[in-house]
VODOTOR-644355 format. One record per residue: x, y, z of N, C-alpha, C, O in turn; residue in three letters; residue number from 1. Coordinates in Angstrom, 2 decimals. Example, Ala and Ser with C-alpha at 12.3 -4.5 7.8 and 13.67 -1.06 7.14 Angstrom:
VODOTOR-644355
nxx, nyy, nzz, caxx, cayy, cazz, cxx, cyy, czz, oxx, oyy, ozz, res, n
13.19, -5.69, 7.80, 12.30, -4.50, 7.80, 13.20, -3.30, 7.80, 14.24, -3.32, 8.46, ALA, 1 .
12.85, -2.25, 7.08, 13.67, -1.06, 7.14, 12.90, 0.03, 7.87, 13.41, 1.14, 8.04, SER, 2 .
END
This chain:
VODOTOR-644355
nxx, nyy, nzz, caxx, cayy, cazz, cxx, cyy, czz, oxx, oyy, ozz, res, n
-4.49, 14.59, 7.70, -5.79, 14.41, 7.83, -5.70, 12.88, 6.65, -4.79, 12.34, 6.02, MET, 1 .
-6.75, 12.70, 6.77, -7.21, 11.31, 6.42, -8.37, 11.04, 5.20, -9.58, 10.84, 5.37, ARG, 2 .
-7.86, 11.07, 4.35, -8.65, 10.98, 3.31, -9.03, 9.18, 2.69, -8.26, 8.57, 1.95, LEU, 3 .
-10.29, 8.64, 3.19, -10.12, 7.25, 2.92, -11.51, 7.22, 2.31, -12.18, 6.19, 2.21, ASN, 4 .
-11.83, 8.24, 1.98, -13.70, 8.30, 1.39, -14.18, 9.03, 0.72, -13.99, 10.18, 1.11, ASN, 5 .
-14.92, 8.95, -0.40, -15.23, 10.65, -0.97, -16.06, 11.56, 0.05, -15.96, 12.72, -0.35, PRO, 6 .
-16.54, 11.52, 0.75, -16.78, 12.47, 2.20, -15.80, 13.55, 2.73, -16.01, 14.75, 2.94, ARG, 7 .
-14.41, 12.64, 2.92, -13.22, 13.14, 3.40, -12.68, 13.99, 2.48, -12.45, 15.17, 2.71, GLN, 8 .
-12.42, 13.28, 1.15, -12.13, 14.25, -0.07, -12.62, 15.23, -0.48, -11.96, 16.15, -0.98, ILE, 9 .
-14.61, 15.23, -0.29, -15.19, 16.46, -0.64, -14.89, 17.28, 0.23, -14.80, 18.41, -0.25, ARG, 10 .
-14.58, 17.22, 1.88, -14.48, 17.89, 2.90, -13.07, 18.16, 2.68, -13.01, 19.09, 3.48, ARG, 11 .
-12.24, 18.10, 2.36, -11.05, 18.26, 1.83, -10.49, 19.40, 0.95, -9.54, 20.16, 1.08, PHE, 12 .
-11.47, 19.22, -0.02, -11.63, 19.98, -1.47, -12.57, 21.44, -0.83, -12.57, 22.48, -1.50, LEU, 13 .
-13.12, 21.38, 0.14, -14.22, 22.46, 0.37, -13.12, 23.22, 0.98, -13.07, 24.44, 0.80, GLY, 14 .
-12.08, 22.52, 1.82, -10.65, 23.16, 2.52, -10.42, 23.99, 1.86, -10.91, 25.11, 1.98, ARG, 15 .
-9.27, 23.47, 0.62, -8.76, 24.16, -0.15, -9.59, 24.94, -1.03, -8.92, 25.55, -1.85, ILE, 16 .
-11.02, 25.15, -1.14, -11.42, 26.27, -1.66, -11.03, 27.40, -1.09, -10.31, 28.37, -1.35, LEU, 17 .
-11.90, 26.89, 0.02, -11.94, 28.10, 1.37, -10.52, 29.03, 1.55, -10.49, 30.26, 1.61, ASN, 18 .
-9.46, 28.18, 1.63, -8.10, 28.87, 1.72, -7.58, 29.60, 0.32, -7.00, 30.65, 0.06, GLU, 19 .
-8.10, 28.45, -0.46, -7.18, 29.97, -1.59, -8.30, 31.14, -1.90, -7.93, 32.08, -2.60, ILE, 20 .
-9.77, 31.10, -1.36, -10.55, 32.18, -1.24, -10.10, 33.20, -0.34, -10.31, 34.41, -0.36, TYR, 21 .
-9.22, 32.26, 0.74, -8.79, 33.77, 1.86, -7.34, 34.30, 2.22, -6.75, 35.08, 2.97, GLU, 22 .
-7.09, 33.12, 0.91, -5.59, 33.81, 0.57, -4.63, 33.57, 1.49, -3.56, 34.16, 1.69, GLY, 23 .
-5.16, 32.60, 2.07, -3.80, 31.38, 3.00, -3.22, 30.44, 2.04, -2.03, 30.21, 2.27, THR, 24 .
-4.01, 29.50, 0.49, -3.35, 29.09, 0.06, -3.07, 29.64, -1.62, -4.03, 29.90, -2.34, MET, 25 .
-1.81, 29.75, -2.04, -1.53, 29.72, -3.32, -2.49, 28.80, -4.24, -2.87, 27.64, -4.08, SER, 26 .
-2.68, 29.53, -5.04, -3.69, 29.16, -6.27, -3.05, 27.43, -7.16, -3.70, 26.44, -7.49, GLU, 27 .
-1.68, 27.70, -7.26, -1.01, 26.59, -7.94, -1.38, 25.66, -6.96, -2.21, 24.84, -7.36, GLN, 28 .
-0.87, 25.48, -5.35, -1.16, 24.38, -4.25, -2.17, 23.92, -4.34, -2.29, 22.69, -4.32, ARG, 29 .
-3.11, 24.68, -4.45, -4.84, 24.61, -4.44, -5.34, 23.61, -5.27, -6.16, 22.73, -5.05, GLY, 30 .
-4.59, 23.96, -6.44, -4.99, 23.08, -7.70, -4.17, 21.39, -8.06, -4.52, 20.31, -8.54, LYS, 31 .
-3.08, 21.91, -7.54, -2.08, 20.45, -7.40, -2.91, 19.82, -6.30, -3.40, 18.75, -6.65, ALA, 32 .
-3.10, 20.08, -5.45, -3.73, 19.17, -4.30, -5.60, 18.79, -4.65, -6.14, 17.85, -4.07, LEU, 33 .
-6.34, 19.65, -5.65, -7.42, 19.35, -5.91, -6.58, 18.03, -7.22, -6.82, 16.89, -6.83, ALA, 34 .
-6.00, 18.04, -8.15, -5.87, 16.93, -8.44, -5.26, 16.41, -8.39, -4.74, 16.04, -9.44, TYR, 35 .
-4.88, 16.02, -7.38, -3.90, 14.48, -6.59, -5.67, 14.40, -5.93, -6.52, 13.62, -6.38, VAL, 36 .
-5.78, 14.93, -5.33, -7.52, 14.54, -4.47, -8.07, 13.68, -5.81, -7.88, 12.48, -5.95, SER, 37 .
-8.60, 14.32, -6.53, -9.16, 13.59, -7.62, -8.70, 12.63, -8.05, -9.47, 11.67, -7.98, GLN, 38 .
-7.56, 12.38, -8.57, -6.86, 11.25, -8.72, -7.17, 9.85, -7.75, -7.25, 8.68, -8.14, VAL, 39 .
-7.29, 10.32, -6.54, -7.28, 9.81, -5.02, -9.16, 8.80, -5.25, -9.58, 7.65, -5.23, LEU, 40 .
-9.58, 9.96, -5.42, -11.40, 9.82, -5.01, -11.31, 8.85, -6.62, -11.28, 7.72, -6.14, LEU, 41 .
-11.26, 8.70, -7.67, -11.51, 7.75, -8.74, -10.59, 6.52, -8.50, -10.81, 5.65, -9.34, ARG, 42 .
-9.47, 6.14, -7.46, -8.84, 5.46, -7.29, -10.15, 4.75, -6.03, -10.66, 3.69, -6.39, ALA, 43 .
-10.56, 5.24, -4.87, -11.39, 4.88, -4.08, -12.89, 4.36, -4.69, -13.48, 3.39, -4.22, ILE, 44 .
-13.32, 5.06, -5.64, -14.32, 4.22, -6.86, -14.50, 3.31, -7.38, -15.42, 2.51, -7.50, GLU, 45 .
-12.67, 3.56, -8.04, -12.23, 1.88, -8.43, -12.65, 1.00, -7.83, -13.60, 0.32, -8.22, THR, 46 .
-11.98, 0.81, -6.68, -11.65, 0.11, -6.16, -12.82, -0.80, -5.33, -12.87, -1.99, -5.02, ASP, 47 .
-13.86, 0.54, -5.09, -15.35, 0.20, -4.45, -16.32, -1.08, -5.58, -17.00, -2.10, -5.44, ASP, 48 .
-15.72, -0.07, -6.81, -16.54, -0.89, -8.01, -15.82, -2.25, -8.27, -16.37, -2.99, -9.08, ILE, 49 .
-14.96, -2.59, -7.84, -14.15, -3.79, -8.01, -14.57, -4.78, -7.02, -14.73, -5.98, -7.21, GLU, 50 .
-14.76, -4.00, -5.77, -15.03, -4.91, -4.60, -16.63, -5.43, -5.07, -16.79, -6.63, -5.29, ASN, 51 .
-17.44, -4.75, -5.17, -18.83, -4.99, -5.47, -19.07, -5.77, -6.70, -20.23, -6.16, -6.64, ARG, 52 .
-18.59, -6.12, -7.65, -18.60, -6.60, -8.76, -17.89, -7.91, -8.29, -18.17, -8.75, -9.14, LEU, 53 .
-17.11, -8.47, -7.35, -16.34, -9.58, -7.22, -17.59, -10.09, -5.59, -17.63, -11.20, -5.07, SER, 54 .
-17.98, -9.51, -5.39, -19.41, -9.63, -4.55, -20.63, -10.73, -5.31, -21.25, -11.76, -5.06, ALA, 55 .
-20.44, -9.50, -6.57, -21.80, -10.19, -7.04, -21.20, -11.68, -8.29, -21.81, -12.66, -8.71, LEU, 56 .
-20.35, -11.39, -8.44, -19.59, -12.59, -9.04, -19.23, -13.60, -7.79, -20.18, -14.38, -7.84, GLU, 57 .
-18.59, -13.92, -6.97, -19.25, -14.76, -5.68, -20.65, -15.00, -5.49, -20.93, -16.12, -5.07, SER, 58 .
-21.53, -14.27, -5.69, -23.08, -14.73, -5.20, -23.83, -15.83, -6.93, -24.61, -16.78, -6.88, GLN, 59 .
-23.24, -15.25, -8.11, -23.39, -15.62, -9.16, -22.77, -17.13, -9.06, -23.45, -18.12, -9.31, LEU, 60 .
-21.47, -17.20, -8.69, -21.16, -18.48, -8.84, -21.32, -19.53, -7.20, -20.86, -20.67, -7.23, ASP, 61 .
-21.83, -19.14, -6.19, -23.00, -19.67, -5.07, -23.91, -20.43, -5.81, -24.11, -21.63, -5.62, ALA, 62 .
-24.68, -19.43, -7.02, -25.96, -19.97, -7.19, -25.76, -20.97, -8.23, -26.44, -21.99, -8.19, LYS, 63 .
-24.76, -20.77, -9.31, -24.27, -21.77, -10.10, -23.84, -23.03, -9.65, -23.95, -24.09, -10.25, ASP, 64 .
-23.32, -22.83, -8.54, -23.14, -24.29, -7.64, -24.28, -25.18, -7.52, -24.46, -26.30, -8.00, SER, 65 .
-25.14, -24.34, -6.68, -26.55, -24.76, -6.20, -27.88, -24.84, -7.34, -29.04, -24.93, -6.95, GLU, 66 .
-27.47, -24.80, -8.87, -28.35, -25.02, -9.68, -28.34, -26.44, -10.31, -27.48, -26.57, -11.18, CYS, 67 .
-28.99, -27.37, -10.11, -28.76, -29.20, -11.03, -28.61, -28.82, -12.43, -28.53, -29.88, -13.05, PRO, 68 .
-28.54, -27.93, -13.15, -28.90, -27.91, -14.57, -27.02, -27.37, -15.36, -26.85, -26.16, -15.26, LEU, 69 .
-26.28, -27.83, -15.78, -24.84, -27.34, -16.18, -25.52, -26.36, -17.28, -26.59, -26.38, -17.89, SER, 70 .
-24.06, -25.25, -17.24, -24.17, -24.40, -18.24, -24.92, -24.33, -19.87, -25.56, -23.49, -20.51, ALA, 71 .
-24.57, -25.29, -20.02, -24.76, -26.74, -21.64, -26.48, -26.34, -21.75, -27.07, -25.79, -22.69, GLY, 72 .
-27.09, -26.92, -20.23, -28.33, -27.35, -20.41, -29.45, -26.06, -20.01, -30.68, -25.96, -19.99, ASP, 73 .
-28.50, -25.32, -19.76, -30.03, -23.74, -19.37, -30.55, -23.45, -20.50, -29.98, -23.44, -21.59, ARG, 74 .
-32.08, -23.12, -20.17, -32.69, -22.26, -21.05, -31.78, -21.37, -21.62, -30.88, -21.03, -20.85, PRO, 75 .
-31.74, -20.70, -23.20, -31.04, -19.36, -23.64, -32.04, -18.51, -22.89, -31.94, -17.28, -22.91, ALA, 76 .
END
């Protein structure tokens, strides 16, 4: 199973919960998998935020290069 995005992780966590409930997975194993899934989710979210921030910074840099005023000449 691939866990590349929040939706896949959410489905995986649901499957873990069902397996614990049905008794086909130990609670200890389920907790471990859930913990690792949460760490992975945070990493995916952090990567997404970094990508969005980079895109915004690129847009600002492009606008700054189009602006005829230097940073020191701009109104506050």
